[in-house]
N, C-alpha and C positions, 0 to 999 in steps of 0.2 A: 504494500500500500504506500509506504514511504517512497519507494523507488518510483512508483507511478506519479505521486505528487511532485517529486523532484523533476521528473521528466517534463511534466506540464509546466512547472515554473520556468524551467530552462527554455522551453519552446516559446512561452509568452515573452520572456525577456529578449529572446533573439528577434521576435517580431517587432518589439518596441525599439530595440537597437537599430534594426534594419530601417524602420520607419524614420527614426531620428536621423540616421545617416542620409537617407534619401531627401529628407526635408531640411537638411543642414543648409543654412543661409549665411553667406559671407557679405557683411555690410562694409562697403568701401569707405575709407576715411575721408575727412574733409580738412585735416590739419596740415595740408600741404605735402604730405608724403606722396611720392610718385612710384613707390614700389611696395607691394604687399607680399609678404612671404608666409606660406602656410605649409604644414606637413602634407596636406592633401587639399587640392582645390575642390570645394564642394560643388554639388550639382547646380545650386542656385546662387546667382550673384545679384545682390541688391544694389541698384543704382540710385536709390532715393537720396543718399547723402552726398552725391557728387554734383558738381556745378561747373559748367563750362568745359567739360572734358571733350577733347577732340578725338582721342584714340584710346581704346581699351585693348591691351595686349595680353592674350591668354595662351600664347604659343608655347610649345615645348613642355607640355604638362601631362602627356600620356592620357588625355581625356578621350572618353567614348562619346560624350555629349555634354551640353551645357545649357542652362536656362537663364536668360538675361531678363530681369523684370524691374518694374518701377511702379509706384502708386501714383505718380504724376506724369503728365505728358512731357517727353523729352526726346531730343534727337542726338544720336551717337554717330558722328561722321564716319568713324572707322572702327571695325571690330576685327582683330587679328586672332584667328584660331588655327593658324598654320602649325605644321609639325606636331600633330596629335595622332590619335587613332580613330578619328571620326570616319564612319562608313557611308554617311549620307548627309547632304546639306540640311536635311530636315532634323537631324540630331542636334543642330544648333537652334534651339527654340527661343523665340523672342516674343515678349508679351505685347499686347495691342497698344500699350501706352508708350512703348519704345520704338522709335523709328531709326533704322540703321541704313545709312547711305551706301557704305562699302563694306563688303565682307571678304576676308582673305582665308581661303581653305586649302592653300597649296600644301603639298607634302603630307597628305593624309592617306586614307585607304578607301577612297570613294570609287566605286565601280560603275555606278549608274547615275546619270544626271537627274536631279529632281529639285523642285523649288517649293518651299512651304512658307517663305517670308517674302515680303514686298521689298526687294533690294534693287538698287539701280546699278551698282557696280559689284560684280562677282568674279573672284579669282579662284579657279579650280585647276591651276597648273600643277604638273607633277603628281598626277593621280593615276587611276587605272581604268579610265573610261574608254570603251571600245567602239561605241556607236551613239548616234543621236537620232531621236525619233520625235514625231509631232506630239505624242502623249507626254514626253518629258517636259515640254515647255508650257504646260497648262497654266501654271501660276507664275510664268516668267514675263508677263506682258509689260512690266515696268523696267525691264533691263535695258540699260543704255550701253554698258561696257561688259563684255564677257571674255574672260581669258581662259582658254582651254589648252594652252600650250603644253607640250611634252606629256601628252597622254598616249593612248594607243588607238586613236580614232581611225578606223578603216573605212567607215561608211556613214553617210548622212542621208536620211530619208528626204525625198522631195517635199518642199513646203514646210520643212521643220520650223523655220523662223517666221512663218506667215503671220502668227499672232503676236509678233513683237515689233510694233510700229516705231518704237523709239530706239531700236538697236543701231548704234552708229560705229561701235568699235568691237572688232572680232579678231581674236588671236588664236590661230590654229597651227602655230609653228610646232615643229618637232613631232608630228603625228605620222600616220601611215596612209594618208589619203592618196588616191590614184586619179581622181577626177572631181572637179567642182564646176558648177555652172550657175546661171541665174536662177535655176529651180531649187538648187540645194542651199544657196546663200541669199540673204536679203539684198538683192541688187539695187533696189530703189532707195533705201535709207542708208546703206553702209558708207561710211566716210573713211574708215581705217580698216585695212585687211592685211593680215600677216599669215601667209601660207608657206613660209620658208621652212627649209629642212624637212620637207615631206619626201623628197628624193624621187618618188615614182609618179608625180603628176605628169600626165602626158600632153601631147600637142592638141588634143581635142578641147582642152581647157580654154575658155573664152572669157576675157575681161571686158570686152567692148560694151556690154550692156550696163556695166557698173558706172553710170554717168556721174554719180556724186562722189566717187572715190577721191579722197584728198591725199592719202598715203597708201602705197602698195609695196609690200615686201615679198619677193618671190625668190630670195636668195637660196642657193644650194638646191635648185631643181634643174638638173642638167638639160632636160628636154623642153623646158617651159619658155625660155627666153624669146623665141620668135613670136609668140602670141602677144607680147607686150606692145608690138607695133600697132598704133591706132587706138590705144586705150586711154580713156579718161581725159576729157577736155578740162576738167577741174583739178587734175593731178598736180600736187605740189611736191611730193617726195616719192622717189622710186629707187628701190634697192634691187638690182639685178646682178648682184655679185655671184660668182661661181655658177654661172649658167651657160658656159661654153660659147659666149658671144665672141665673134671674130672681128667685129667692127662696132663703132659707136652707133647706137640706134638713131635713126634720122627722123623718127616720128615727130610731128609738131606737138609740143606740149607748152603752150604759151605761159602757163602759170608755174611751171616746174622750177622749184628753188633748190632742190637737193637731188643729185644723181650719183649713185654708187655703182660702179662697174668693176670693182676689184676682183682679182682672181679669175679673169677670163683669158682669152687668147688674142687680144687686140694687138696689132703690130704697128699701126699707123694712125695718127690723128691728123686728118686733113683739114685744110681751111674750108669752113662751111659746114663741117660735121655737126657743130654745136649751135648753128644759127637758129634752130627750132626751139632753143631754150633761152630766150632773151633775159629772163629774170633769174637765171641760175646764180646761186650764192655759194653752193658747195659742190665740188666735183672731185670724186675719188676714182682714179683709174689706176690704182696701185696693183702690184703683183700681176701685171700683164707681160707682154713681150714687146713693148713700145720702144722702137729705135729711132723712128722718124716722127717729128712734130713739125708740121709746116709753120712758116713764120707767123702767119696771122690766125692760127688755130684758136688761140684764146683771146686775141686782141679785141674782139667785139663783145666779150662778156663784161659789160660795164659794171655789173653789180657783184662780180665774183669776189668772195672773201677768202675761201679755203680751196686750195688746189693741192691734191695729193698724187704725186707721180712716183712714189717710192717703189723700189723693187722692180724696176724695168731695165732697159738696155740703153738708156740715154748716154751720149758721150759729151754733150754740151747742154748748158741751161737753155730751155726753150725761149724763143724770141717773143717780143711784143706781149709781155706779161701785163695784165690790166692794172691800172692805177689803184683800183679798189682793193687789191689783194692784201690780206693781212697775215695769212699763214701759208707757207710754201714748204712742202715736204719733198725733198729729192733724195732721200736716204736710199742706199743700196743700188745705185746706178753705176755708170762707168765714166763719170765726169772727171777730166784730167786737170783742167785749169779753171780758175775763176777770175773774171775781169771786171773792170769798172762798168762796162756796158751791159753786163748780165742783169743788174738789178736797178738800172737807172729809171725804168718806167714804173716801178712799184715802190714809191717813196713812203707809202704808209705801212709797209711790211712790219709786222710785230714778231713773228716767229719764223725762223729760217733754219731748216735742217738739211745739211749736206753730209751727214754721217755716212761712213762706210762706202765711199766712192774710191776713185783712184787719183785724188787731187794731190798734185806735186808742187804746184805753184799758185800763189794768190797775189794778184797784182796790187800794188799800193793803192790805198783809197778805194778798194773794191766796195766796201760797205759805207762809204762816206755819205751817200745820199739817204741811208736808212736811219734817219734821226730818231724814229720812234720804235726801233727794234728792241723787243723785250727779251728774246731768247735766241741764242746762237749756238748751234751744235756743229763742230768741226771734227768730231771724234773719228778715230779709226781711218785715218788717211795717211798716206806715205809722205807727208810734208817734212822736208829736212830742216827748214828754218821758218819761223813765224816772227815777224817784226811788228813793232808797235804801229808802223805806218800801214801795215796790211789790215789791221783791225780798227784803224782810226775811223771815227764817225759816230757810231751809236753811243750817245752820251747818257742814255738812261737804261742801259742794259741791266736786266735783273738776273738772267740765267746764262751762265757760260759753261759749255761742256767741251772739254778738251781731253777726252779719255783715249787711252791707248795711242798716244802720239809720242813717237821717239824724238823727233825734232831735235837732233843732237847739236845743230848749229845755232839754235836760238840763243841770242846773247842776253836777253833780259825778259822779264815777264811781259808777254805781248799785249796786255791790256792794262791801261793805267787809269782810265776813268771808272773807278770802282765805287763811286759814291752810292749808287743805287743797287749794286750787286746784292742779290739775295741768296744765290746758290752758285757754287763753283764745283764742278766735277772733274777731277784730275786722275781718276783711277788708272793705274798702270802707266802713267806719264811721269816717270821718275825725274827726268831732267827738269820739266816744268815745275814740279812740286818743290824741288830743291831750290830753284830760282825764287819761287814765291815766298817760301819760308825765310829766305835770306834777304828779302827786299822789304825793309822796314817802311820805305816810302809808300809802297803799294799797300802793305798791310795796314798802315795807319789810317787809310781812308775807307776801310771796310766797315763803316758804322752799321750798315744794314744787313750784313751777311748773317744768315741763319743756318746754312747748310754747306759743309765742306767735306768732300769725299777724297781721301788720300789713300785709298786701298792699293796695296802692292806698290807703294812708292818708296819703300826702304826708309821710312821715317822712324828713327829710333828715339828721338826726343823732340820736344816742341819748344818754340821760343817762349821765354818766360813772360813776355808781354802780350801773348796771343789773346787772352781774354780782355785785355785793355784795348787792343785794336778791334776786337770783335765782340762788343758787349751784348749783342743779340743772338749769338751763336746758340743753336739748339741741337744740331746734329753734327757730330764730328766722327768720321769713319776712317779708321786706319788699322794697320796690323800691329803686332806686338810691340809695345814700348819697352825698351831696355831700361829706361830711366823714367820712373814716375815721380816727378818732383813734388814738393810740398804744395807749391802754388796750384798745381792741377787738382790735388785733393781738396784744397781749400775752395777752389773755384766750384767744384761739383757740390760741395757742402753749401755754398752760397745759393746755388740754383735750387738745391733740395729744400733749403729752408724757406725759399720764397714761393714754392709751388703750393697750389691748392690741392690738398689730398682727399677732397670729398668728391665722390662720384656724383655727377649731376645729370639729371634727365630734363627733357623738355617739360615745361610747366603744364602743358596741355595733355601730357601723355601719362597714363597709369599702367603699370605692369603687374600682372599676377604671376608669381613664381612659386613653385614648390621646392626650391632649393636656394640656399644662401649664395649671394653673389660673391665672387672672389674679391679679396681685398685689393683695393686700388693701389697700383704701384706707381711710384714716382718715375719720371722719364730717366732720371740719372741712374736709377737702379739697373737699367738695361745698358748703361754705357760700358762697352766691352771691346776688346781687340782680339782678333783671331791670331793664334800662334801658329808656328810652322807645323807643329804636330797635329793640328786640327782642333786642339783644345781652345777654350776661351779664357782670355785674360780679363778678369774683372777689375775695373779701375776704381769704381765707386766703393768707398769703405764707410759703412754706416757707423761702425764703432769709432772710427777716427772723427767723424762728424759729431758724435755724441760728446766727445772730449772738448770740442770747441764750439759749443752751442751759443755761448754769449761772448761778445767782444769785451764786455766790461769785466768779466771775471777771469778770463784766460788770455784772450787774444790781444788785449791792450799792451801786454808786456812782451809778447812773442812775435807780433806781426811787424813786418818791415815797412819802411816808407813806400817801397814799390808796391807791396801787396795792398797797402791802404789805398793807394791810387786806383789799383785794379778793382777792389771791392766797391769803392766809391763810384767808379764807372758802371759797375754792374747794377748798383742800386739806382742809377739814373739812366736806365736803358732808353727811355723815350726821347731824351734830349742829351746826347753825349757831352755837350758842353757843360751841362750842370755838374757833371762829375769832376771837371777841372776845378770848378768853383769850390766844391766840397773838399777836394784834395788840397787846394791852395789854402783854404781857411784854416786847415789843421796844421799847416806848416808855413807860417808867414816868413820865418827866417830863411827857409829854403828859397822862397820866391825872391826875396831881396838878393840873395846870393846869385841866383840864376840871372837876374836882371843886370847885376854888376858885371858878370862874366860876358853876357851878350853885348853890353855896352863897350867893354874893352875889345872884344872881337871886332865890333863895327869900327871902332876908332883905328885899330891896327890894320884893317883891310883897306883903308883909303878913304875916299870921299863918298859920303852917303847923301844922296839927294832924294828927298821925298816931296813930291808935289801933291798938295791936298786941296780940294775944293769943298768947303763946308766940313763935314765930319767924315767924308768918304775918301779912302785911300785910292789915288789914281795911278801912281807910278812909283816903282821902287827900282833903283838902278845902282849897281855896285861897279866901281871902276878903279883900277890901279893906274899909277902915273905912266907906266911904260907900255904894258900890254893888257888887253882885256882878259879876264879869267872866265873860262867856261865852267860853270858849276853844273855837275851832273845831278846833284841832289841837294836841295835846300829845304830845311825843315824849320818852320817858325810856329811856335805854339803860344804866342803871347799877343795875338791880334784879335782876340775873340770879341772885344767891344766894338770893333769896327763893323760898319754895316755892309761893307763890300770889299772884297779883295780880288783884284784881277787875277785870272788864271794865266800862268806863264807858259 
């Protein structure tokens, strides 16, 4: 009898527990927290306490289903339930009071398309859907955007999308389709269509009835390219890459702004081939077999901004480049020389890439007309010597890439106007790296540099004033250092102490997670060098930093004058001049001494004539009585109060 009673009690308790687990509700916080951690994410999520949230992220929680509800009317712009174990879109239940605009269900276990909620934007990519039928779309009348990419769709029933009058964006990339037509797709409303990477679409496919198409992607369909001819009077973007094209399509597309033809077998670009695209802004013909470009092939594209001709067989820079051009990619060709006339016509160029050609000579002032150039890549070319005259012109260059250049005859670092440089890449360019690190005049102007790559440049030690010259440096890449000096350790400690170690999310986004987030690491904790044996040399030392946490208790007695100036500079990153003021205010005696020395040097050098108008320095001329002296490097650091100093 007792056994029976115990069994009844256990069964009743199990029912109660099961009911409690099923009805378990998670109330989201309103205290500003953007991440909610739970051992198990419950079936019900209560949105009553949220306000103004734009995204709810419940991805990666091994969920089979979820119910989102609220007692008040509210709109949730985005619900992310990707990377779970959901088998049907209907297993994501949404109460009538909650309106969801966009739902992401990618990387789940969905085998059949179905709709149980009124959604406008639905992502079902990377699932297991094999076919689409009319019955699947019964509740999908509100869909405007549908992403079915990377499933296993082999077949679409005719008129499947007939009950979806608002569908404008359809992604079917990476499936197994063999044929599509105006009967299988919504030809009258569709504006964006992606059928790339289906591989077996045949020549019977017709796009001509799709009169409202604005963007069409047919990439990686080897038999499909010929049907593009005559398609879409409203077409603005076409991707026909890797489709076995042997020539540039000559179909009129008066509104086309983007044309991608990479990975084909085009050998020649003739004058007139692109006349049917007067509004073209982006043209990508990379990875073809182009050896000949007629002189005026690009000259009439008055709006062209981006031109990619990389990985072809060009031996010279194409002529008549349009003035509007801002980005030119010529990487991986066979160009041997660069001359002044090559870039005269495109003075607004911002990005130029001639990497991995056969360039042996660059004419002086080749880039002189490119005053707005932001990025220049000359890497992997057999240039023996690069002079400053060759790279003269771009005064606001931000990115300079000179990787894998032997350039044994280069006398000095070839670029001197470094005021705006943000990134320098010298990997495997040992000679150039050595010149740079020994040129204090060039280093001293790198106020804005944040990235310096010296991989495989045989750098065994660094100049001790490097952080003073580069107060904004964030990334420094090099091999094993044989000498890790104290200033480098102190420098990393300064950066570590100034970093915000709190992980921040967007204020409008809330994440539900059933695991604790890993502790946020400081960027300097990953500062490391690769050793010859493949191991990693860790440069940052947390224990060392702990010993010098406060200047007042420890570093005031051990820090040198040089280090004080360095750290003052680091603490005044936004305005490098401020650090001079800080350093000087701490050492007035040193300033007086330096001024006296400078005065004696000036008097001993001869006559100093300074002509000034108002408060502005106009001219500074040094001359000796018998012969003029040519100064290769002059460094003056006491003219900060002057509003203008002429560049010599």
